[in-house]
C-alpha positions as CSV (number, residue, x, y, z in Angstrom):
1,M,30.2,-61.9,-8.0
2,N,30.9,-64.8,-10.3
3,Q,32.7,-68.1,-10.4
4,S,36.1,-66.4,-11.0
5,Y,35.7,-64.3,-7.9
6,F,35.0,-67.3,-5.8
7,N,37.9,-69.2,-7.3
8,L,40.2,-66.3,-6.5
9,L,38.9,-66.1,-3.0
10,G,39.4,-69.9,-2.6
11,N,43.0,-69.7,-3.9
12,I,43.8,-66.9,-1.4
13,T,42.1,-68.7,1.5
14,W,44.0,-71.9,0.7
15,L,47.3,-69.9,0.9
16,W,46.2,-68.4,4.2
17,M,45.4,-71.9,5.6
18,N,48.9,-73.0,4.7
19,S,50.7,-70.0,6.2
20,S,52.0,-70.4,9.8
21,L,51.2,-66.7,10.4
22,H,47.7,-66.6,8.8
23,K,46.2,-70.0,9.5
24,E,44.9,-69.1,13.0
25,W,43.4,-65.8,11.9
26,S,39.6,-65.6,11.8
27,C,37.3,-65.7,8.8
28,E,36.2,-62.2,9.7
29,L,39.8,-61.0,9.4
30,L,40.2,-62.9,6.1
31,A,37.1,-61.1,4.8
32,R,38.3,-57.7,6.0
33,N,41.8,-58.2,4.4
34,V,41.0,-60.1,1.2
35,I,37.6,-58.9,-0.1
36,P,38.6,-55.2,-0.4
37,A,41.8,-56.2,-2.2
38,I,39.9,-58.3,-4.7
39,E,37.2,-55.7,-5.2
40,N,39.8,-52.9,-5.7
41,E,42.2,-55.1,-7.7
42,Q,44.9,-54.4,-5.2
43,Y,46.5,-57.8,-5.0
44,M,48.9,-60.1,-6.8
45,L,48.4,-63.8,-6.9
46,L,51.0,-66.1,-8.2
47,I,49.9,-69.4,-9.6
48,D,52.2,-72.2,-10.9
49,N,50.7,-75.1,-12.8
50,G,47.3,-74.2,-11.5
51,I,48.4,-74.1,-7.9
52,P,48.5,-70.9,-5.9
53,I,52.0,-70.3,-4.5
54,A,52.0,-66.7,-3.2
55,Y,49.7,-63.7,-2.7
56,C,50.0,-60.2,-1.5
57,S,47.6,-57.3,-1.2
58,W,48.1,-53.5,-0.7
59,A,46.1,-50.5,0.3
60,D,46.8,-46.9,-0.8
61,L,46.2,-44.8,2.4
62,N,46.2,-41.2,3.3
63,L,48.0,-40.0,6.4
64,E,44.9,-40.1,8.6
65,T,44.1,-43.7,7.6
66,E,47.7,-44.7,7.9
67,V,47.7,-43.5,11.6
68,K,44.5,-45.5,12.2
69,Y,46.1,-48.6,10.5
70,I,49.3,-48.3,12.6
71,K,47.2,-48.3,15.8
72,D,45.1,-51.2,14.7
73,I,46.1,-53.2,11.6
74,S,42.6,-54.7,11.3
75,S,40.8,-51.3,11.3
76,L,40.7,-50.6,7.6
77,T,37.2,-50.2,6.0
78,P,36.7,-51.0,2.4
79,E,36.5,-47.3,1.5
80,E,39.9,-46.6,3.0
81,W,41.8,-49.0,0.8
82,Q,42.0,-46.3,-1.9
83,S,42.1,-43.2,0.3
84,G,45.6,-41.8,-0.6
85,D,49.0,-42.4,-2.2
86,R,50.8,-44.0,0.7
87,R,51.1,-47.7,-0.3
88,W,51.0,-50.4,2.5
89,I,51.3,-54.1,2.1
90,I,48.3,-55.6,3.9
91,D,49.0,-59.3,3.4
92,W,52.1,-61.2,2.2
93,V,51.5,-64.9,2.0
94,A,54.1,-67.2,0.6
95,P,53.9,-70.4,2.6
96,F,55.9,-72.6,0.1
97,G,59.0,-70.4,-0.2
98,H,58.0,-68.2,-3.1
99,S,58.4,-64.9,-1.2
100,Q,61.4,-63.8,-3.3
101,L,59.6,-64.4,-6.5
102,L,56.6,-62.4,-5.2
103,Y,59.0,-59.6,-4.2
104,K,60.6,-59.6,-7.7
105,K,57.2,-59.5,-9.4
106,M,56.0,-56.6,-7.2
107,C,59.2,-54.7,-7.8
108,Q,58.7,-55.1,-11.6
109,K,55.0,-54.1,-11.4
110,Y,55.6,-51.1,-9.2
111,A,59.1,-50.1,-10.4
112,D,58.8,-46.4,-9.2
113,T,56.9,-47.0,-6.0
114,L,57.9,-47.1,-2.3
115,V,55.8,-49.6,-0.3
116,R,55.7,-50.1,3.4
117,S,54.5,-52.9,5.6
118,I,54.3,-53.9,9.2
119,R,56.4,-57.0,9.7
120,F,55.7,-59.5,12.4
121,Q,57.8,-62.5,13.5
122,P,55.7,-65.6,13.8
123,N,56.7,-66.1,17.5
124,Q,56.1,-62.4,18.4
125,K,52.8,-61.5,16.7
126,S,52.1,-58.6,19.1
127,V,55.3,-56.8,18.1
128,G,55.8,-55.3,14.6
129,K,58.1,-53.0,12.8
130,I,57.7,-50.9,9.7
131,A,59.7,-52.0,6.8
132,Y,59.9,-50.4,3.4
133,F,60.5,-51.8,-0.1
134,K,61.3,-49.9,-3.3
135,G,60.5,-50.7,-6.8
136,G,63.3,-51.7,-9.2
137,K,63.6,-48.3,-10.9
138,L,63.5,-46.2,-7.7
139,D,67.0,-45.3,-6.6
140,K,68.1,-45.9,-3.0
141,K,68.6,-42.2,-2.2
142,T,65.2,-41.2,-3.4
143,A,63.5,-44.1,-1.7
144,K,65.3,-43.3,1.6
145,K,64.3,-39.6,1.4
146,R,60.7,-40.5,0.7
147,F,60.6,-43.1,3.5
148,D,62.2,-40.6,6.0
149,T,59.5,-38.0,5.0
150,Y,56.7,-40.6,5.5
151,Q,58.2,-41.6,8.8
152,E,58.4,-38.0,10.0
153,E,54.9,-37.3,9.0
154,L,53.7,-40.4,10.6
155,A,55.6,-39.8,13.9
156,T,54.1,-36.3,14.1
157,A,50.6,-37.6,13.4
158,L,51.0,-40.3,16.0
159,K,52.3,-37.8,18.5
160,N,55.0,-40.2,19.5
161,E,52.5,-42.8,20.8
162,F,54.8,-45.6,19.5
163,N,58.6,-46.0,19.3
164,F,59.2,-47.8,16.0
165,I,62.6,-48.9,15.0
166,K,63.6,-47.6,11.5
167,K,65.8,-50.1,9.7
Protein backbone atom coordinates (compact mmCIF):
# COMPACT_ATOMS: atom_id res chain seq x y z
CA MET A 1 0.00 0.00 0.00
CA ASN A 2 1.20 3.46 -0.84
CA GLN A 3 0.01 7.04 -0.66
CA SER A 4 -2.09 6.79 -3.83
CA TYR A 5 -3.93 3.78 -2.36
CA PHE A 6 -4.81 5.77 0.76
CA ASN A 7 -5.79 8.82 -1.30
CA LEU A 8 -8.10 6.64 -3.37
CA LEU A 9 -9.62 5.08 -0.24
CA GLY A 10 -10.10 8.55 1.25
CA ASN A 11 -11.84 9.85 -1.89
CA ILE A 12 -14.24 6.91 -1.93
CA THR A 13 -14.89 7.18 1.82
CA TRP A 14 -15.68 10.88 1.40
CA LEU A 15 -18.26 10.04 -1.28
CA TRP A 16 -19.80 7.39 1.02
CA MET A 17 -20.02 9.98 3.82
CA ASN A 18 -21.96 12.31 1.52
CA SER A 19 -24.35 9.67 0.23
CA SER A 20 -27.75 9.43 1.94
CA LEU A 21 -27.72 5.66 1.37
CA HIS A 22 -24.12 4.94 2.40
CA LYS A 23 -23.39 7.41 5.19
CA GLU A 24 -24.84 5.25 7.95
CA TRP A 25 -23.16 2.05 6.80
CA SER A 26 -20.36 0.67 8.97
CA CYS A 27 -16.62 0.96 8.44
CA GLU A 28 -16.56 -2.83 8.23
CA LEU A 29 -18.97 -2.74 5.29
CA LEU A 30 -16.95 0.02 3.65
CA ALA A 31 -13.83 -2.13 3.94
CA ARG A 32 -15.69 -5.20 2.63
CA ASN A 33 -17.10 -3.31 -0.37
CA VAL A 34 -14.27 -0.95 -1.26
CA ILE A 35 -10.93 -2.63 -0.55
CA PRO A 36 -11.50 -5.64 -2.87
CA ALA A 37 -12.63 -3.25 -5.61
CA ILE A 38 -9.43 -1.23 -5.26
CA GLU A 39 -7.18 -4.28 -5.04
CA ASN A 40 -8.80 -5.91 -8.11
CA GLU A 41 -9.09 -2.61 -10.03
CA GLN A 42 -12.85 -3.14 -10.31
CA TYR A 43 -14.00 0.41 -9.78
CA MET A 44 -14.47 3.73 -11.49
CA LEU A 45 -13.89 6.98 -9.65
CA LEU A 46 -14.80 10.27 -11.31
CA ILE A 47 -12.94 13.36 -10.17
CA ASP A 48 -13.66 16.93 -11.25
CA ASN A 49 -11.09 19.63 -10.45
CA GLY A 50 -9.54 17.44 -7.77
CA ILE A 51 -12.88 16.68 -6.09
CA PRO A 52 -14.37 13.16 -6.18
CA ILE A 53 -17.87 13.33 -7.65
CA ALA A 54 -18.91 9.71 -8.29
CA TYR A 55 -17.77 6.15 -7.72
CA CYS A 56 -18.89 2.67 -8.59
CA SER A 57 -17.46 -0.79 -8.11
CA TRP A 58 -18.30 -4.17 -9.58
CA ALA A 59 -17.63 -7.84 -9.05
CA ASP A 60 -17.55 -10.59 -11.65
CA LEU A 61 -19.34 -13.51 -10.03
CA ASN A 62 -20.04 -17.11 -10.88
CA LEU A 63 -23.58 -18.44 -10.42
CA GLU A 64 -22.88 -19.96 -7.00
CA THR A 65 -21.42 -16.70 -5.68
CA GLU A 66 -24.25 -14.75 -7.29
CA VAL A 67 -26.79 -16.79 -5.32
CA LYS A 68 -24.83 -16.10 -2.13
CA TYR A 69 -24.73 -12.38 -2.97
CA ILE A 70 -28.48 -12.22 -3.63
CA LYS A 71 -29.17 -13.81 -0.25
CA ASP A 72 -26.77 -11.48 1.57
CA ILE A 73 -25.29 -8.49 -0.25
CA SER A 74 -22.52 -8.13 2.33
CA SER A 75 -21.35 -11.74 1.99
CA LEU A 76 -18.69 -11.47 -0.73
CA THR A 77 -15.16 -12.46 0.18
CA PRO A 78 -12.24 -10.78 -1.59
CA GLU A 79 -11.60 -13.97 -3.60
CA GLU A 80 -15.16 -14.00 -4.95
CA TRP A 81 -14.89 -10.61 -6.65
CA GLN A 82 -13.32 -12.30 -9.69
CA SER A 83 -15.01 -15.71 -9.55
CA GLY A 84 -16.90 -15.60 -12.87
CA ASP A 85 -18.27 -13.57 -15.75
CA ARG A 86 -21.57 -12.37 -14.30
CA ARG A 87 -20.95 -8.69 -13.59
CA TRP A 88 -22.70 -7.03 -10.64
CA ILE A 89 -22.47 -3.42 -9.50
CA ILE A 90 -21.55 -3.52 -5.82
CA ASP A 91 -21.55 0.21 -5.10
CA TRP A 92 -22.92 3.19 -6.99
CA VAL A 93 -22.24 6.45 -5.19
CA ALA A 94 -23.02 9.79 -6.81
CA PRO A 95 -24.20 12.07 -4.01
CA PHE A 96 -23.85 15.30 -5.99
CA GLY A 97 -25.97 14.44 -9.02
CA HIS A 98 -23.36 12.86 -11.28
CA SER A 99 -25.04 9.48 -11.64
CA GLN A 100 -25.84 10.01 -15.33
CA LEU A 101 -22.21 10.91 -16.07
CA LEU A 102 -21.02 7.80 -14.23
CA TYR A 103 -23.53 5.71 -16.17
CA LYS A 104 -22.31 7.16 -19.48
CA LYS A 105 -18.65 6.47 -18.60
CA MET A 106 -19.46 2.88 -17.57
CA CYS A 107 -21.41 2.29 -20.80
CA GLN A 108 -18.42 3.53 -22.78
CA LYS A 109 -15.88 1.47 -20.85
CA TYR A 110 -17.96 -1.72 -20.95
CA ALA A 111 -19.70 -1.24 -24.28
CA ASP A 112 -20.43 -4.95 -24.87
CA THR A 113 -21.28 -5.90 -21.29
CA LEU A 114 -24.47 -6.61 -19.40
CA VAL A 115 -24.29 -5.47 -15.79
CA ARG A 116 -26.77 -6.10 -13.00
CA SER A 117 -27.30 -4.49 -9.65
CA ILE A 118 -29.54 -4.70 -6.65
CA ARG A 119 -31.29 -1.35 -6.37
CA PHE A 120 -32.59 0.00 -3.09
CA GLN A 121 -34.80 2.98 -2.41
CA PRO A 122 -33.39 5.15 0.39
CA ASN A 123 -36.60 4.82 2.41
CA GLN A 124 -36.89 1.03 1.86
CA LYS A 125 -33.39 -0.31 2.45
CA SER A 126 -34.63 -3.82 3.21
CA VAL A 127 -36.38 -4.25 -0.17
CA GLY A 128 -34.36 -4.45 -3.36
CA LYS A 129 -34.88 -5.28 -6.99
CA ILE A 130 -32.54 -6.54 -9.67
CA ALA A 131 -31.90 -4.02 -12.42
CA TYR A 132 -29.77 -4.51 -15.48
CA PHE A 133 -27.79 -2.12 -17.61
CA LYS A 134 -26.22 -2.68 -20.98
CA GLY A 135 -23.15 -1.21 -22.55
CA GLY A 136 -23.52 1.20 -25.46
CA LYS A 137 -22.66 -1.36 -28.17
CA LEU A 138 -24.88 -4.16 -26.84
CA ASP A 139 -28.22 -4.15 -28.66
CA LYS A 140 -31.44 -4.34 -26.62
CA LYS A 141 -32.50 -7.73 -27.97
CA THR A 142 -29.19 -9.39 -27.08
CA ALA A 143 -29.13 -7.71 -23.67
CA LYS A 144 -32.68 -8.83 -22.88
CA LYS A 145 -31.95 -12.39 -23.96
CA ARG A 146 -28.81 -12.51 -21.82
CA PHE A 147 -30.62 -10.95 -18.86
CA ASP A 148 -33.50 -13.43 -19.17
CA THR A 149 -31.02 -16.33 -19.29
CA TYR A 150 -29.22 -15.04 -16.20
CA GLN A 151 -32.54 -14.59 -14.40
CA GLU A 152 -33.70 -18.12 -15.26
CA GLU A 153 -30.42 -19.60 -14.04
CA LEU A 154 -30.56 -17.51 -10.89
CA ALA A 155 -34.19 -18.42 -10.18
CA THR A 156 -33.40 -22.10 -10.59
CA ALA A 157 -30.37 -21.82 -8.32
CA LEU A 158 -32.33 -19.94 -5.68
CA LYS A 159 -35.07 -22.57 -5.84
CA ASN A 160 -37.64 -19.80 -5.87
CA GLU A 161 -36.67 -18.53 -2.40
CA PHE A 162 -37.35 -14.97 -3.53
CA ASN A 163 -39.88 -13.38 -5.85
CA PHE A 164 -37.97 -10.63 -7.66
CA ILE A 165 -39.76 -8.29 -10.02
CA LYS A 166 -38.16 -8.16 -13.44
CA LYS A 167 -38.40 -4.70 -15.01
